[in-house]
HTML snippet that shows the backbone in 3Dmol.js (N, CA, C, O; Angstrom):
<script src="https://3Dmol.org/build/3Dmol-min.js"></script>
<div id="view" style="width:600px;height:400px;position:relative"></div>
<script>
const pdb = `
ATOM      1  N   UNK A   1      -1.257 231.835   8.642  1.00  0.00           N
ATOM      2  CA  UNK A   1      -0.360 230.917   8.599  1.00  0.00           C
ATOM      3  C   UNK A   1       0.851 231.525   9.347  1.00  0.00           C
ATOM      4  O   UNK A   1       1.176 232.707   9.235  1.00  0.00           O
ATOM      5  N   UNK A   2       1.542 230.543  10.180  1.00  0.00           N
ATOM      6  CA  UNK A   2       2.448 231.066  11.071  1.00  0.00           C
ATOM      7  C   UNK A   2       3.817 231.290  10.392  1.00  0.00           C
ATOM      8  O   UNK A   2       3.826 231.011   9.193  1.00  0.00           O
ATOM      9  N   UNK A   3       4.923 231.717  10.898  1.00  0.00           N
ATOM     10  CA  UNK A   3       6.015 232.228  10.495  1.00  0.00           C
ATOM     11  C   UNK A   3       7.014 230.979  10.058  1.00  0.00           C
ATOM     12  O   UNK A   3       7.894 230.792   9.218  1.00  0.00           O
ATOM     13  N   UNK A   4       6.535 230.430  10.839  1.00  0.00           N
ATOM     14  CA  UNK A   4       7.159 228.885  11.626  1.00  0.00           C
ATOM     15  C   UNK A   4       7.025 227.532  10.543  1.00  0.00           C
ATOM     16  O   UNK A   4       7.939 226.728  10.364  1.00  0.00           O
ATOM     17  N   UNK A   5       5.946 227.485  10.002  1.00  0.00           N
ATOM     18  CA  UNK A   5       5.311 226.813   8.812  1.00  0.00           C
ATOM     19  C   UNK A   5       5.625 227.257   7.650  1.00  0.00           C
ATOM     20  O   UNK A   5       5.832 226.393   6.798  1.00  0.00           O
ATOM     21  N   UNK A   6       5.783 228.953   7.172  1.00  0.00           N
ATOM     22  CA  UNK A   6       6.368 229.586   6.451  1.00  0.00           C
ATOM     23  C   UNK A   6       7.535 228.909   5.981  1.00  0.00           C
ATOM     24  O   UNK A   6       7.803 228.462   4.866  1.00  0.00           O
ATOM     25  N   UNK A   7       8.284 228.926   7.233  1.00  0.00           N
ATOM     26  CA  UNK A   7       9.594 228.813   7.057  1.00  0.00           C
ATOM     27  C   UNK A   7       9.791 226.979   6.356  1.00  0.00           C
ATOM     28  O   UNK A   7      10.596 226.582   5.514  1.00  0.00           O
ATOM     29  N   UNK A   8       9.024 226.423   6.892  1.00  0.00           N
ATOM     30  CA  UNK A   8       8.944 225.055   6.080  1.00  0.00           C
ATOM     31  C   UNK A   8       8.570 224.816   4.905  1.00  0.00           C
ATOM     32  O   UNK A   8       9.004 223.968   4.126  1.00  0.00           O
ATOM     33  N   UNK A   9       7.611 225.699   4.744  1.00  0.00           N
ATOM     34  CA  UNK A   9       7.478 225.437   3.084  1.00  0.00           C
ATOM     35  C   UNK A   9       8.499 226.255   2.273  1.00  0.00           C
ATOM     36  O   UNK A   9       8.708 225.846   1.131  1.00  0.00           O
ATOM     37  N   UNK A  10       8.959 227.009   2.558  1.00  0.00           N
ATOM     38  CA  UNK A  10      10.296 227.647   1.844  1.00  0.00           C
ATOM     39  C   UNK A  10      11.170 226.538   1.721  1.00  0.00           C
ATOM     40  O   UNK A  10      11.814 226.462   0.675  1.00  0.00           O
ATOM     41  N   UNK A  11      11.303 225.751   2.498  1.00  0.00           N
ATOM     42  CA  UNK A  11      12.547 224.368   2.593  1.00  0.00           C
ATOM     43  C   UNK A  11      12.372 223.456   1.513  1.00  0.00           C
ATOM     44  O   UNK A  11      12.600 222.331   1.957  1.00  0.00           O
ATOM     45  N   UNK A  12      12.096 223.411   0.392  1.00  0.00           N
ATOM     46  CA  UNK A  12      11.570 222.384  -0.603  1.00  0.00           C
ATOM     47  C   UNK A  12      12.389 221.590  -0.771  1.00  0.00           C
ATOM     48  O   UNK A  12      13.556 221.893  -0.526  1.00  0.00           O
ATOM     49  N   UNK A  13      12.083 220.407  -1.208  1.00  0.00           N
ATOM     50  CA  UNK A  13      13.050 219.257  -1.459  1.00  0.00           C
ATOM     51  C   UNK A  13      14.437 219.457  -2.235  1.00  0.00           C
ATOM     52  O   UNK A  13      15.515 219.007  -1.845  1.00  0.00           O
ATOM     53  N   UNK A  14      14.240 220.179  -3.355  1.00  0.00           N
ATOM     54  CA  UNK A  14      15.344 220.850  -4.110  1.00  0.00           C
ATOM     55  C   UNK A  14      16.453 220.996  -3.194  1.00  0.00           C
ATOM     56  O   UNK A  14      17.564 220.477  -3.302  1.00  0.00           O
ATOM     57  N   UNK A  15      15.916 221.963  -2.035  1.00  0.00           N
ATOM     58  CA  UNK A  15      17.223 222.837  -0.972  1.00  0.00           C
ATOM     59  C   UNK A  15      17.800 222.131   0.265  1.00  0.00           C
ATOM     60  O   UNK A  15      18.812 222.334   0.935  1.00  0.00           O
ATOM     61  N   UNK A  16      16.607 221.053   0.350  1.00  0.00           N
ATOM     62  CA  UNK A  16      17.397 220.049   1.688  1.00  0.00           C
ATOM     63  C   UNK A  16      17.503 218.721   1.324  1.00  0.00           C
ATOM     64  O   UNK A  16      17.977 218.023   2.221  1.00  0.00           O
ATOM     65  N   UNK A  17      17.110 217.923  -0.080  1.00  0.00           N
ATOM     66  CA  UNK A  17      17.380 216.766  -0.753  1.00  0.00           C
ATOM     67  C   UNK A  17      16.256 215.532   0.137  1.00  0.00           C
ATOM     68  O   UNK A  17      16.374 214.334  -0.120  1.00  0.00           O
ATOM     69  N   UNK A  18      15.591 215.851   0.791  1.00  0.00           N
ATOM     70  CA  UNK A  18      14.573 215.387   1.295  1.00  0.00           C
ATOM     71  C   UNK A  18      13.666 214.460   0.762  1.00  0.00           C
ATOM     72  O   UNK A  18      12.669 215.011   0.295  1.00  0.00           O
ATOM     73  N   UNK A  19      13.678 212.902   0.650  1.00  0.00           N
ATOM     74  CA  UNK A  19      12.561 212.020  -0.261  1.00  0.00           C
ATOM     75  C   UNK A  19      10.994 212.330   0.528  1.00  0.00           C
ATOM     76  O   UNK A  19       9.875 212.159   0.044  1.00  0.00           O
ATOM     77  N   UNK A  20      11.265 212.703   1.529  1.00  0.00           N
ATOM     78  CA  UNK A  20      10.284 212.811   2.331  1.00  0.00           C
ATOM     79  C   UNK A  20       9.970 213.874   3.401  1.00  0.00           C
ATOM     80  O   UNK A  20      10.600 213.666   4.437  1.00  0.00           O
ATOM     81  N   UNK A  21       9.184 214.935   3.434  1.00  0.00           N
ATOM     82  CA  UNK A  21       9.386 215.979   4.261  1.00  0.00           C
ATOM     83  C   UNK A  21       7.898 215.929   5.020  1.00  0.00           C
ATOM     84  O   UNK A  21       6.803 215.972   4.460  1.00  0.00           O
ATOM     85  N   UNK A  22       8.221 215.803   6.745  1.00  0.00           N
ATOM     86  CA  UNK A  22       7.220 215.601   7.388  1.00  0.00           C
ATOM     87  C   UNK A  22       6.777 216.443   8.597  1.00  0.00           C
ATOM     88  O   UNK A  22       7.534 216.431   9.567  1.00  0.00           O
ATOM     89  N   UNK A  23       5.715 217.130   8.662  1.00  0.00           N
ATOM     90  CA  UNK A  23       5.231 218.262   9.603  1.00  0.00           C
ATOM     91  C   UNK A  23       4.596 217.497  10.739  1.00  0.00           C
ATOM     92  O   UNK A  23       3.646 216.810  10.363  1.00  0.00           O
ATOM     93  N   UNK A  24       4.849 217.438  11.947  1.00  0.00           N
ATOM     94  CA  UNK A  24       4.623 216.558  12.792  1.00  0.00           C
ATOM     95  C   UNK A  24       3.825 217.909  13.843  1.00  0.00           C
ATOM     96  O   UNK A  24       4.224 219.064  13.992  1.00  0.00           O
ATOM     97  N   UNK A  25       2.858 217.378  14.317  1.00  0.00           N
ATOM     98  CA  UNK A  25       2.242 218.363  15.600  1.00  0.00           C
ATOM     99  C   UNK A  25       1.394 217.727  16.743  1.00  0.00           C
ATOM    100  O   UNK A  25       0.395 217.210  16.244  1.00  0.00           O
ATOM    101  N   UNK A  26       1.421 217.626  17.670  1.00  0.00           N
ATOM    102  CA  UNK A  26       0.627 217.053  18.783  1.00  0.00           C
ATOM    103  C   UNK A  26      -0.793 217.753  18.822  1.00  0.00           C
ATOM    104  O   UNK A  26      -1.790 217.374  19.436  1.00  0.00           O
ATOM    105  N   UNK A  27      -0.636 218.879  18.006  1.00  0.00           N
ATOM    106  CA  UNK A  27      -2.119 219.794  17.850  1.00  0.00           C
ATOM    107  C   UNK A  27      -3.013 219.208  16.518  1.00  0.00           C
ATOM    108  O   UNK A  27      -2.731 218.189  15.887  1.00  0.00           O
ATOM    109  N   UNK A  28      -4.012 219.996  16.293  1.00  0.00           N
ATOM    110  CA  UNK A  28      -4.924 219.718  15.252  1.00  0.00           C
ATOM    111  C   UNK A  28      -4.121 220.812  14.284  1.00  0.00           C
ATOM    112  O   UNK A  28      -3.381 221.777  14.477  1.00  0.00           O
ATOM    113  N   UNK A  29      -4.784 219.993  12.930  1.00  0.00           N
ATOM    114  CA  UNK A  29      -4.304 220.837  11.637  1.00  0.00           C
ATOM    115  C   UNK A  29      -5.112 221.424  10.929  1.00  0.00           C
ATOM    116  O   UNK A  29      -5.870 220.634  10.364  1.00  0.00           O
ATOM    117  N   UNK A  30      -5.318 222.609  10.673  1.00  0.00           N
ATOM    118  CA  UNK A  30      -6.367 223.426  10.146  1.00  0.00           C
ATOM    119  C   UNK A  30      -6.470 222.809   8.689  1.00  0.00           C
ATOM    120  O   UNK A  30      -5.656 221.957   8.331  1.00  0.00           O
ATOM    121  N   UNK A  31      -7.623 223.314   7.740  1.00  0.00           N
ATOM    122  CA  UNK A  31      -7.776 223.064   6.263  1.00  0.00           C
ATOM    123  C   UNK A  31      -6.569 223.400   5.691  1.00  0.00           C
ATOM    124  O   UNK A  31      -5.794 222.584   5.192  1.00  0.00           O
ATOM    125  N   UNK A  32      -6.325 225.085   5.782  1.00  0.00           N
ATOM    126  CA  UNK A  32      -5.367 225.577   5.153  1.00  0.00           C
ATOM    127  C   UNK A  32      -3.882 225.378   5.491  1.00  0.00           C
ATOM    128  O   UNK A  32      -2.942 225.989   4.985  1.00  0.00           O
ATOM    129  N   UNK A  33      -3.824 224.365   6.487  1.00  0.00           N
ATOM    130  CA  UNK A  33      -2.189 223.787   6.891  1.00  0.00           C
ATOM    131  C   UNK A  33      -2.327 222.511   5.692  1.00  0.00           C
ATOM    132  O   UNK A  33      -1.409 222.164   4.949  1.00  0.00           O
ATOM    133  N   UNK A  34      -3.597 221.974   5.717  1.00  0.00           N
ATOM    134  CA  UNK A  34      -3.828 220.539   4.649  1.00  0.00           C
ATOM    135  C   UNK A  34      -3.468 220.947   3.562  1.00  0.00           C
ATOM    136  O   UNK A  34      -2.606 220.347   2.920  1.00  0.00           O
ATOM    137  N   UNK A  35      -4.108 222.162   3.084  1.00  0.00           N
ATOM    138  CA  UNK A  35      -3.955 222.426   1.801  1.00  0.00           C
ATOM    139  C   UNK A  35      -2.281 223.017   1.684  1.00  0.00           C
ATOM    140  O   UNK A  35      -1.705 222.582   0.687  1.00  0.00           O
ATOM    141  N   UNK A  36      -1.601 223.773   2.408  1.00  0.00           N
ATOM    142  CA  UNK A  36      -0.235 224.263   2.036  1.00  0.00           C
ATOM    143  C   UNK A  36       0.681 222.974   2.217  1.00  0.00           C
ATOM    144  O   UNK A  36       1.719 222.690   1.618  1.00  0.00           O
ATOM    145  N   UNK A  37      -0.055 222.207   3.305  1.00  0.00           N
ATOM    146  CA  UNK A  37       1.034 220.932   3.088  1.00  0.00           C
ATOM    147  C   UNK A  37       1.086 220.001   1.441  1.00  0.00           C
ATOM    148  O   UNK A  37       2.064 219.568   0.831  1.00  0.00           O
ATOM    149  N   UNK A  38      -0.172 219.954   1.151  1.00  0.00           N
ATOM    150  CA  UNK A  38      -0.101 219.292  -0.427  1.00  0.00           C
ATOM    151  C   UNK A  38       0.174 219.809  -1.588  1.00  0.00           C
ATOM    152  O   UNK A  38       0.222 219.264  -2.691  1.00  0.00           O
ATOM    153  N   UNK A  39       0.446 221.474  -1.120  1.00  0.00           N
ATOM    154  CA  UNK A  39       1.111 222.247  -2.271  1.00  0.00           C
ATOM    155  C   UNK A  39       2.649 221.883  -1.830  1.00  0.00           C
ATOM    156  O   UNK A  39       3.337 221.530  -2.788  1.00  0.00           O
ATOM    157  N   UNK A  40       2.984 221.893  -1.195  1.00  0.00           N
ATOM    158  CA  UNK A  40       4.570 221.712  -0.632  1.00  0.00           C
ATOM    159  C   UNK A  40       4.950 220.418  -0.480  1.00  0.00           C
ATOM    160  O   UNK A  40       5.969 220.171   0.164  1.00  0.00           O
ATOM    161  N   UNK A  41       4.242 219.471  -1.009  1.00  0.00           N
ATOM    162  CA  UNK A  41       4.676 218.127  -0.265  1.00  0.00           C
ATOM    163  C   UNK A  41       5.226 217.220   0.752  1.00  0.00           C
ATOM    164  O   UNK A  41       6.000 216.263   0.766  1.00  0.00           O
ATOM    165  N   UNK A  42       4.359 218.052   1.805  1.00  0.00           N
ATOM    166  CA  UNK A  42       4.690 218.228   2.915  1.00  0.00           C
ATOM    167  C   UNK A  42       3.770 216.908   3.539  1.00  0.00           C
ATOM    168  O   UNK A  42       2.569 217.177   3.539  1.00  0.00           O
ATOM    169  N   UNK A  43       4.025 215.832   3.956  1.00  0.00           N
ATOM    170  CA  UNK A  43       3.315 214.814   5.132  1.00  0.00           C
ATOM    171  C   UNK A  43       2.780 215.280   6.144  1.00  0.00           C
ATOM    172  O   UNK A  43       3.306 216.287   6.619  1.00  0.00           O
ATOM    173  N   UNK A  44       1.899 214.870   6.629  1.00  0.00           N
ATOM    174  CA  UNK A  44       1.168 215.881   7.723  1.00  0.00           C
ATOM    175  C   UNK A  44       0.960 214.615   8.966  1.00  0.00           C
ATOM    176  O   UNK A  44       0.042 213.802   8.864  1.00  0.00           O
ATOM    177  N   UNK A  45       1.744 214.593   9.892  1.00  0.00           N
ATOM    178  CA  UNK A  45       1.040 213.779  11.031  1.00  0.00           C
ATOM    179  C   UNK A  45       0.581 214.812  12.239  1.00  0.00           C
ATOM    180  O   UNK A  45       1.276 215.696  12.741  1.00  0.00           O
ATOM    181  N   UNK A  46      -0.665 214.487  12.538  1.00  0.00           N
ATOM    182  CA  UNK A  46      -1.528 215.283  13.643  1.00  0.00           C
ATOM    183  C   UNK A  46      -1.670 214.541  14.578  1.00  0.00           C
ATOM    184  O   UNK A  46      -1.170 213.416  14.607  1.00  0.00           O
ATOM    185  N   UNK A  47      -2.522 215.140  15.702  1.00  0.00           N
ATOM    186  CA  UNK A  47      -2.350 214.682  17.121  1.00  0.00           C
ATOM    187  C   UNK A  47      -3.711 212.806  16.956  1.00  0.00           C
ATOM    188  O   UNK A  47      -3.623 211.756  17.593  1.00  0.00           O
ATOM    189  N   UNK A  48      -4.474 213.109  16.137  1.00  0.00           N
ATOM    190  CA  UNK A  48      -4.963 211.894  15.721  1.00  0.00           C
ATOM    191  C   UNK A  48      -4.410 210.750  15.408  1.00  0.00           C
ATOM    192  O   UNK A  48      -4.534 209.683  16.009  1.00  0.00           O
ATOM    193  N   UNK A  49      -3.671 211.020  14.266  1.00  0.00           N
ATOM    194  CA  UNK A  49      -2.571 210.058  13.669  1.00  0.00           C
ATOM    195  C   UNK A  49      -1.211 209.911  14.630  1.00  0.00           C
ATOM    196  O   UNK A  49      -0.433 209.011  14.311  1.00  0.00           O
ATOM    197  N   UNK A  50      -0.916 210.644  15.654  1.00  0.00           N
ATOM    198  CA  UNK A  50      -0.028 209.981  16.948  1.00  0.00           C
ATOM    199  C   UNK A  50      -0.513 209.383  17.445  1.00  0.00           C
ATOM    200  O   UNK A  50       0.124 208.349  17.645  1.00  0.00           O
ATOM    201  N   UNK A  51      -1.811 209.399  18.016  1.00  0.00           N
ATOM    202  CA  UNK A  51      -2.594 208.274  18.961  1.00  0.00           C
ATOM    203  C   UNK A  51      -2.722 207.110  18.412  1.00  0.00           C
ATOM    204  O   UNK A  51      -2.553 206.105  19.102  1.00  0.00           O
ATOM    205  N   UNK A  52      -3.017 207.025  17.188  1.00  0.00           N
ATOM    206  CA  UNK A  52      -3.276 205.533  16.695  1.00  0.00           C
ATOM    207  C   UNK A  52      -1.774 204.981  16.461  1.00  0.00           C
ATOM    208  O   UNK A  52      -1.622 203.767  16.321  1.00  0.00           O
ATOM    209  N   UNK A  53      -0.878 205.682  16.424  1.00  0.00           N
ATOM    210  CA  UNK A  53       0.584 205.172  16.577  1.00  0.00           C
ATOM    211  C   UNK A  53       1.202 204.737  17.694  1.00  0.00           C
ATOM    212  O   UNK A  53       1.982 203.818  17.941  1.00  0.00           O
ATOM    213  N   UNK A  54       0.625 205.697  18.391  1.00  0.00           N
ATOM    214  CA  UNK A  54       1.044 205.482  20.143  1.00  0.00           C
ATOM    215  C   UNK A  54       0.135 204.143  20.570  1.00  0.00           C
ATOM    216  O   UNK A  54       0.657 203.377  21.380  1.00  0.00           O
ATOM    217  N   UNK A  55      -0.991 203.873  20.144  1.00  0.00           N
ATOM    218  CA  UNK A  55      -1.603 202.913  20.798  1.00  0.00           C
ATOM    219  C   UNK A  55      -1.397 201.308  19.720  1.00  0.00           C
ATOM    220  O   UNK A  55      -2.190 200.368  19.672  1.00  0.00           O
ATOM    221  N   UNK A  56       0.013 201.465  18.915  1.00  0.00           N
ATOM    222  CA  UNK A  56       0.639 200.102  18.518  1.00  0.00           C
ATOM    223  C   UNK A  56      -0.021 199.811  17.607  1.00  0.00           C
ATOM    224  O   UNK A  56       0.351 198.721  17.171  1.00  0.00           O
ATOM    225  N   UNK A  57      -0.972 200.285  16.972  1.00  0.00           N
ATOM    226  CA  UNK A  57      -1.737 199.712  15.786  1.00  0.00           C
ATOM    227  C   UNK A  57      -1.948 200.131  14.626  1.00  0.00           C
ATOM    228  O   UNK A  57      -2.881 199.881  13.863  1.00  0.00           O
ATOM    229  N   UNK A  58      -0.671 201.064  14.445  1.00  0.00           N
ATOM    230  CA  UNK A  58      -0.193 201.562  12.981  1.00  0.00           C
ATOM    231  C   UNK A  58       0.636 202.212  12.996  1.00  0.00           C
ATOM    232  O   UNK A  58       0.662 203.168  13.771  1.00  0.00           O
ATOM    233  N   UNK A  59       1.840 201.888  11.967  1.00  0.00           N
ATOM    234  CA  UNK A  59       3.388 202.113  11.883  1.00  0.00           C
ATOM    235  C   UNK A  59       3.046 203.441  10.841  1.00  0.00           C
ATOM    236  O   UNK A  59       2.355 203.438   9.822  1.00  0.00           O
ATOM    237  N   UNK A  60       3.748 204.510  11.446  1.00  0.00           N
ATOM    238  CA  UNK A  60       3.773 205.940  10.681  1.00  0.00           C
ATOM    239  C   UNK A  60       4.413 205.630   9.326  1.00  0.00           C
ATOM    240  O   UNK A  60       4.575 206.529   8.500  1.00  0.00           O
TER     241      UNK A  60
END
`;
const viewer = $3Dmol.createViewer("view");
viewer.addModel(pdb, "pdb");
viewer.setStyle({}, {cartoon: {color: "spectrum"}});
viewer.zoomTo();
viewer.render();
</script>
């Protein structure tokens, strides 16, 4: 896991007050990141979801 993602994980809702925290990447998301995101209540928007959104066929 990258240091950058680790920092995101420590930025918990009780700290930043967000109702929804989102990790957005134009890259691919690995299994460990999906697991980590689930544990931290992060929504993941990856390359595939962005492509569908960009084609105007689905809202984020």
